[in-house]
Every structure is written in C-alpha cells, then in structure tokens.
C-alpha positions in Angstrom: -1.8 22.7 -33.8 0.5 20.0 -35.4 -0.2 16.1 -35.3 2.1 15.4 -32.9 1.2 18.3 -30.7 -2.4 17.0 -30.7 -1.4 13.3 -29.9 0.9 14.5 -27.0 -2.2 16.4 -25.7 -4.1 13.3 -25.9 -1.5 11.5 -23.8 -1.4 14.3 -21.3 -5.2 14.0 -21.1 -4.9 10.4 -19.9 -2.8 11.5 -16.9 -4.1 14.8 -15.6 -3.8 14.8 -11.8 -7.3 14.5 -10.3 -9.0 14.2 -6.9 -10.8 10.9 -6.9 -8.8 7.5 -6.3 -8.1 5.2 -8.9 -9.5 1.7 -7.6 -7.6 -0.2 -10.5 -4.0 0.6 -10.7 -3.4 -1.6 -13.6 -6.3 -0.5 -15.9 -7.4 2.9 -14.4 -6.4 6.4 -14.7 -3.5 7.1 -12.1 -5.2 10.0 -10.6 -5.6 9.3 -6.8 -3.8 7.7 -3.8 -1.9 4.7 -5.0 -3.3 1.1 -4.0 -1.3 -1.6 -2.5 0.2 -3.8 -5.0 -2.0 -7.0 -4.3 -5.2 -4.9 -4.3 -7.4 -4.9 -7.5 -10.4 -3.1 -8.6 -12.9 -5.4 -6.8 -11.7 -4.2 -3.4 -14.1 -1.3 -2.9 -11.3 0.5 -0.9 -10.9 4.0 -2.0 -8.3 5.1 0.2 -5.7 2.3 -0.7 -5.9 0.7 2.7 -4.0 -2.5 2.9 -6.4 -5.2 3.6 -5.9 -8.7 5.3 -6.1 -10.4 1.8 -3.3 -8.4 0.5 -1.1 -9.4 3.4 -1.8 -13.0 2.9 -1.5 -13.1 -0.8 2.3 -12.8 -0.9 2.5 -10.2 2.1 2.3 -6.2 2.2 4.2 -4.1 -0.3 7.9 -5.1 0.1 10.2 -2.7 1.8 13.1 -2.8 -0.7 15.3 0.3 -0.1 17.1 1.7 -3.2 20.9 1.6 -3.2 20.7 4.8 -1.0 17.8 6.0 1.0 15.9 7.7 -1.7 13.4 9.4 0.6 16.0 10.9 2.9 17.9 12.0 -0.3 14.8 13.7 -1.9 13.0 15.1 1.2 16.1 15.9 3.4 17.3 14.5 6.8 16.1 17.5 8.6 12.4 16.6 8.0 12.7 13.4 9.9 13.3 15.7 12.9 10.5 18.2 11.7 7.9 15.2 11.9 8.6 14.2 15.5 5.8 16.2 16.8 3.5 14.1 14.6 4.2 11.3 16.7 3.6 13.2 19.9 0.4 14.3 18.5 -0.9 10.9 17.7 0.4 9.7 21.0 -1.9 12.3 22.8 -4.8 11.3 20.6 -4.3 7.7 21.1 -4.2 8.3 25.0 -7.6 10.1 24.7 -8.9 7.0 23.1 -7.4 4.5 25.3 -8.3 1.1 24.3 -8.5 -1.1 27.1 -9.4 -4.9 27.3 -12.8 -4.3 28.7 -13.8 -1.4 26.3 -12.7 -3.2 23.0 -15.0 -5.5 21.2 -12.0 -7.8 20.8 -11.5 -7.8 24.5 -14.8 -8.7 25.2 -14.8 -11.9 23.5 -12.8 -13.3 26.2 -15.5 -14.6 28.0 -17.2 -16.2 25.1 -13.9 -17.7 23.7 -12.9 -19.1 27.0 -16.4 -21.2 27.0 -15.4 -22.6 23.5 -13.2 -25.4 23.3 -9.9 -24.4 21.9 -8.5 -28.1 21.6 -7.4 -29.0 18.3 -5.3 -31.9 17.1 -1.7 -31.0 17.9 -0.1 -29.3 14.9 3.5 -28.5 14.5 3.8 -24.8 13.5 7.1 -23.8 12.2 8.7 -20.6 13.7 9.1 -19.2 10.5 5.3 -19.3 9.9 4.4 -18.2 13.1 6.1 -14.8 13.1 6.6 -12.4 10.1 10.3 -12.4 8.8 10.5 -8.7 9.3 9.1 -9.0 13.0 11.4 -10.9 15.4 9.7 -13.0 18.1 8.9 -11.1 21.4 9.2 -14.4 23.5 12.8 -14.1 24.5 13.6 -16.5 27.7 17.2 -15.8 27.4 19.6 -13.9 25.0 19.4 -15.5 21.5 16.3 -17.9 22.2 12.7 -17.7 21.6 10.2 -19.0 24.1 8.9 -21.6 21.7 12.3 -23.0 20.8 13.6 -22.9 24.3 10.6 -24.7 26.0 9.2 -26.8 22.9 11.5 -27.5 20.3 8.7 -28.2 17.7 5.8 -26.2 19.1 2.1 -27.2 18.5 -0.9 -25.1 18.9 -1.5 -26.6 22.3 2.0 -25.4 23.2 1.7 -21.9 21.9 -1.6 -21.7 23.7 0.0 -22.4 27.1 2.4 -19.7 26.5 -0.2 -17.3 25.3 -2.3 -17.9 28.5 0.9 -17.0 30.4 1.0 -13.7 28.8 3.7 -14.1 26.2 2.8 -11.6 23.4 4.7 -13.6 20.7 2.7 -16.7 21.3 -0.5 -14.5 21.5 0.3 -13.1 18.0 1.3 -16.5 16.6 -2.1 -17.9 17.7 -3.9 -15.0 16.0 -2.0 -15.6 12.8 -2.7 -19.3 12.9 -6.5 -18.8 13.1 -6.3 -15.8 10.9 -4.8 -17.8 8.0 -6.0 -21.2 9.0 -2.6 -22.7 9.5 -3.3 -26.3 10.5 -6.8 -25.2 11.9 -9.9 -24.2 10.4 -9.9 -20.4 10.1 -11.7 -18.5 13.0 -11.4 -14.7 12.6 -13.1 -14.3 16.1 -10.3 -16.2 17.8 -7.8 -14.6 15.9 -9.1 -11.0 16.9 -8.9 -12.2 20.4 -5.4 -13.2 20.5 -4.2 -10.4 18.2 -5.9 -8.0 20.8 -4.2 -9.8 23.7 -0.8 -9.0 22.1 -1.8 -5.7 21.0 -2.6 -4.4 24.3 1.1 -5.5 25.3 2.6 -3.3 22.5 2.9 -6.0 19.8 3.2 -3.5 16.9 2.3 -6.2 14.1 -0.8 -7.4 16.3 -1.8 -3.8 16.6 -1.9 -3.5 12.7 -3.7 -6.9 12.2 -6.3 -5.6 14.7 -6.8 -2.3 12.6 -7.1 -4.4 9.6 -9.7 -6.7 11.2 -11.7 -3.9 12.7 -11.5 -1.9 9.2 -12.9 -5.1 7.4 -15.4 -6.3 10.4 -13.5 -9.4 10.2 -14.6 -11.8 12.8 -15.7 -8.9 15.0 -18.2 -6.0 14.2 -16.7 -3.3 12.0 -15.4 -0.1 13.7 -13.7 2.2 11.6 -12.8 4.4 14.6 -11.1 1.4 16.6 -9.5 0.4 13.3 -8.0 4.0 12.9 -6.8 4.0 16.6 -5.0 0.7 16.3 -3.2 1.6 13.1 -2.4 4.9 15.0 -0.7 2.7 17.8 1.1 0.6 15.3 2.3 3.7 13.4 3.5 5.6 16.5 5.5 2.4 17.1 7.1 2.6 13.8 5.3 0.2 11.6 5.8 1.5 8.0 2.7 0.0 6.7 0.4 1.3 9.4 2.0 4.8 8.8 1.2 4.5 5.1 -2.6 3.4 6.1 -3.1 6.5 8.2 -1.5 8.7 5.6 -4.2 7.2 3.0 -6.9 7.6 5.5 -6.1 11.4 6.2 -5.6 11.9 2.3 -9.0 10.7 1.3 -10.7 11.7 4.5 -11.9 8.1 5.5 -14.0 8.4 8.4 -11.8 11.3 9.5 -11.8 15.0 8.3 -9.7 15.2 5.2 -6.2 16.6 6.1 -3.5 16.3 3.7 -1.0 18.1 5.7 -1.3 15.3 8.2 -1.5 12.5 5.3 2.0 14.1 4.0 3.8 13.7 7.3 2.7 10.0 7.7 3.7 9.3 4.0 7.0 10.9 4.9 7.4 8.6 7.9 6.6 5.6 5.8 8.8 6.7 2.9 11.8 6.9 5.2 11.2 3.1 5.9 11.1 2.6 2.0 7.4 1.9 1.7 6.8 2.3 -2.1 3.1 3.3 -2.0 4.0 6.2 0.4 6.3 7.5 -2.1 3.8 7.4 -4.8 1.0 9.1 -2.7 3.4 11.8 -1.2 4.6 12.5 -5.1 0.7 13.2 -5.8 0.6 15.6 -2.9 3.7 17.6 -4.1 2.6 17.5 -7.8 -0.6 19.2 -6.9 0.5 21.3 -3.8 -2.0 19.5 -1.6 -1.1 19.7 2.1 2.6 20.7 1.1 3.8 23.4 -1.2 3.8 22.5 -4.7 7.1 21.1 -6.0 7.0 19.4 -9.2 10.6 18.5 -9.5 10.6 16.8 -6.1 7.3 15.1 -7.2 9.0 13.6 -10.2 12.0 12.3 -7.9 9.3 10.7 -5.6 7.7 9.1 -8.7 10.9 8.0 -10.0 11.8 6.2 -6.6 8.2 4.7 -6.6 8.7 3.8 -10.3 11.9 1.8 -9.5 9.6 -0.1 -7.0 7.7 -1.3 -10.1 4.8 0.8 -9.2 2.9 1.0 -12.8 1.2 4.1 -11.8 4.2 6.1 -10.6 6.0 5.1 -13.7 3.0 6.5 -16.0 3.1 9.7 -14.0 6.7 10.2 -14.3 6.6 9.3 -18.1 3.8 12.0 -18.5 6.0 14.6 -16.7 8.9 13.8 -18.7 6.9 13.7 -22.0 5.5 17.3 -21.4 8.5 18.7 -19.5 6.2 19.5 -16.6 8.6 20.6 -13.8 11.3 18.5 -15.2 13.3 18.5 -18.7 11.5 17.1 -21.5 12.8 13.8 -22.4 10.5 11.7 -24.9 12.8 9.0 -24.9 12.7 8.4 -21.1 9.0 9.0 -20.9 8.7 6.1 -23.7 10.7 3.9 -21.6 8.7 4.4 -18.4 5.5 3.8 -20.6 7.0 0.6 -21.9 7.8 -0.5 -18.0 4.1 0.3 -17.0 2.7 -1.4 -20.2 4.7 -4.5 -19.5 3.3 -4.5 -16.1 -0.5 -4.5 -17.4 -1.3 -0.6 -17.0 -3.9 0.1 -19.8 -3.3 4.0 -19.9 0.4 3.2 -20.7 -0.4 0.8 -23.4 -2.5 3.5 -25.1 0.0 6.0 -24.7 2.9 3.7 -25.9 0.6 3.0 -28.9 0.3 6.9 -29.7 4.2 7.3 -29.3 4.8 4.6 -32.0 2.3 6.1 -34.2 4.0 9.3 -34.4 7.5 8.3 -33.8 7.8 10.4 -30.5 10.5 9.0 -28.3 10.6 5.8 -30.4 11.2 4.9 -34.1 7.8 5.2 -35.8 6.1 2.0 -36.3 2.5 2.0 -37.2 2.1 -2.0 -36.8 3.7 -1.9 -33.3 1.3 1.1 -32.5 -1.7 -0.8 -33.6 -0.4 -3.8 -31.3 -0.3 -1.5 -28.2 -3.6 0.4 -29.0 -5.3 -3.0 -29.5 -4.2 -4.3 -26.1 -5.5 -1.3 -24.7 -8.8 -1.4 -26.4 -9.3 -5.2 -25.7 -9.3 -4.1 -21.9 -12.2 -1.5 -22.6 -10.3 1.7 -23.7 -12.7 3.4 -26.0 -10.0 6.0 -27.0 -7.8 3.4 -28.1 -10.5 1.8 -30.0 -11.4 5.1 -31.8 -7.7 5.5 -32.8 -7.4 1.9 -34.3 -10.5 2.8 -36.3 -9.0 6.1 -37.5 -5.6 4.0 -38.4 -7.6 1.5 -40.4 -9.2 4.3 -42.4 -6.3 6.4 -42.8 -8.1 9.3 -40.7 -5.3 9.5 -38.2 -3.3 11.4 -40.9 -5.7 14.3 -40.7 -5.2 14.8 -37.0 
C-alpha cells in the first residue's frame, strides 16, 4: 500500500460510522446522533436532546432555511404526505397518555403555589422578552393587538399574573419564561413549571416544549422521562421543529423508549422540512448506514451537505470523509480538504488531525509539512494521541517510511 493510501486509510478510520453517540461534537469522533449547537461534552446527554441551558444560551439551533428547501429537494415533496400517519399515530398515543392537570406533577403544584406569595416588586417586561420571536403572542383581544399591549402598555409581572389567572395562555407562558430565566425576579423553576403547565394544557406549543425540557431535566419538579416524552410528543404534533427533533433523537438512541430508527427517521424528516439543522445531520447518519431507512449514501451526502452549510462541524467532517474516499459520491480531495478546513476552523479535533495529514501528503492541498505540523499540533494539544504520534514520526523522519 502506498504512503498516500495508508494516510487516507488513517483519515477514513477517524470517521467510520459507529453506533455510539458523540457527546463532544467539537472534539469527539462524529459517529452518533448530532448534539445541539450549544451543548458540550459536559452535558451527559447521549441522545442530543435540547436542554434548557441550550435554549437560554443563544436559543435552540437557529432555523435558517437555505435559498431553497434543501430537505424537500433531497427527500421529495411526496414524503411529506407519507409521514402524515406519523402525527395521527402520535396523537393516538398522546390521547392514551392524556395529561390532565390533576394527574400531572406540574398541575399538582397549583395548591402549593397558591399558598406562596407571588407578589414581587413591579418589574416591566418588554413584550419581545416575554415571547420568543418565532412564537407570536397568543393573547389577542382584537386583530393585531396582544392582551399585554392592549390592557397594559408596559406590563409588569403583576399585570401578567392578572391575565394569567384569567386564563390567557400567552401570559401564562410569559410568567413561566420569566421565572425560568429570572427576568427581573429570582429564578424559580417550580413556578416556571406551574405556569408552563397552565399554558401547555391550552395547547401553547412552546410551553409544551419547555415542559418537556423541565420534566426531562427534573428542573423544579421531579424528573419524569415518560411525561417529558409525552409533552415533546404534543409539541411535535403541533408542529414545533425542535420537539420533532427531540423525539427523533429519543427514538434513535432508545432513550426511555424502545429504539425505533424508522420512527426516528420520520420525525427527523418532519423537522428537516422546517430547516432544523441537527435533524438533517441525524437523518443523514441513518441513510448512510441504512438504519431505519433504505441505505442511500448519495442521499446521505446531500443531507450532510445541507447540515454542513448550517456550520455543523460533524456534518462537514462526514461529508469530507465521503468525498475523500468517493464513498457513494464522486471522489473529490479538494472539496474534502475544503470541508475539513471548515470543521477545523470551528474547533473540530478530528478535522484538525485530518487536515494535517492532507497537508503532509499534499492530498487536496499543496504539500506543506510546516502547515501539517501546525494542524497536527493543534489536534495533539487537545488530547489526540494519533496526532501526537504522527508529530513524533515527522520529527524523526519516520513518516517517510509509511
């Protein structure tokens, strides 16, 4: 085997498709379901479920469609209709697990919280902070006007509470968010769960999603994975892309439910049509392996590419490895080097290692041993033993014998 062939095999070995999830998308091997952008290796969250922290630190993964609907172009419009039965099935399951206020721990907090004093110094809450920008207020008293702006020009927490107690779901969601994030008050996850639940049972989709997050983390209320899944399911049925992604990840890894990659793929597709970048990534993994869907490497490459344009470093690495090997797509070392560079610039350790090897042998880039050492050292400094070994071989000239 030639030196170049040996090094290409080494790069390929860094990106072999595996079954275990990568809990560190920046520094780990991109084998399993993709993690949310704000999540790190310290999360201890194998399925890539979006946690409250990732929502608060810059929000969930941004839904930024490409110039055209990439998922629709790759998967085909007809698959949208094919997946309609999925929501019907989920709705039936949700009905069997009907979550009433009396049965839900969050609902049971009502009596306890009514005894607590909710009085706080009046704090003005801007409407833009009270509602997520992608979720219009549900408090409409007249066309084009929200209840807050109509009744209170600059609503305080006390004002919102009055509306919430009257049953306005938007005000209930706002109070949940205020207590969850500590906007002008001390954080109180128990009160947040209470108000999210009030809005969620009125079909406020974002509240349903937050309630799923809270139950999943045991944040202010006892942890309950079953209820977390059921609230995710309700939000997913109501069309929330991040909830659809979460359900896909849960079924993908078999988190507290039997592993079902066929169902995971269907939920990923639904989220992908809405531009959820991590859903594109995870769906590509399933097509690459033929797990839950017929194996289709060209389709996997297109999905990886769509996710790569959303600056997903793991998708960039997977696409680069396919291009380098010609695995289901035409071989293109220059494009492979391009995507490895993109991922390396985003901090991905295997990409730094791979880019170093490409520079070492002049594959897809002009040969440059100094540049190779720089990238290998960057990977080695982050704990990559293979990169350290290669640096040692370069220093002794042993790499010439590969």
